[in-house]
N, C-alpha and C positions, 0 to 999 in steps of 0.2 A: 327522601334524605330530607330536602328544602322544608316539606310541608310536619314532620314529625318534629323538625327542630323548631319549627317554631308552635309547635302542639305543647312542646316539651317548654320552651321562653316562658309562654301567652300560660301555661299552668303554674310553674316557679312561682313567678310574678305574682300572681292571682292569692296563692296559696300563703305567700309572705304576708301581701293583704289584707288579707283576711286572721291572720294569726293575731296580726296590729291591730288592727281593731277588736279581739277578743278581747286581747290583752288588755285594749281603751277600759273598756266594759268590766274587767274585773279587778280595774282597779277602783271601781265606784261598787263596790259589792265586795262584801266580807267572801273570803274562800280561807280555806287554806292554804298558805304560800307554801307550805311543806310536802306537798305533794306529788307525789311522780309528774305528771300531768301535768304542773300548775309548775313547776323546776325546769321543764322540759320548753315551754312555751316562754317563757323566764330569758332561759337560755338561746335561744335560734335570736328570737325577739334584739334579750339586750345587743347584738353582737350588730346591729342595724341600729336602733338608738341611741344606743351609748354615746359612738363620735356626732350623733346629731346634736345631741343634750348639751356632750362636753361645748360645741360651738354656737350654740346658743346664747344671750347675751342675758341680760336679766333672769335669773330664774323665782326671784323672791316672792313671784305673784300668787308662788302658790296653784298654779293651773301648767303642767305640763302640755306644750306646744308637738314636741318631735316624733308623737305618735302623729299629728297630721299632716307633716312637715314630711315624716318619711312614706308616708299613705300617697302621698304625690308624687315624690322623688320616684318612687316604686313604679307610677303607674306612667311615669315620663320616662324610664330608664327601660320598662317592656315595649310603649310604643317606638322606641326609639333603635330598638334587638329586633325588634320585629320590621322596621323597614330597613334596617339590616341585611335583615339573611335573605 
């Protein structure tokens, strides 16, 4: 049971990290923001990035640090949960 729980935790957090990286790359490239997969990607990642973005100080620089912070926070939480299991 412990092995499967570790596998699920590891895979879920890895997929979330990949989705955040994909969203960060999409922000640099022209894409259809009304596409089915893009909307799904934004819906999933915004639940993670939104609270981080709202708690960051100055956003006027034009560079969004929330994907970087979210990526490292997810990695930290993943390791913390894997140690606890």
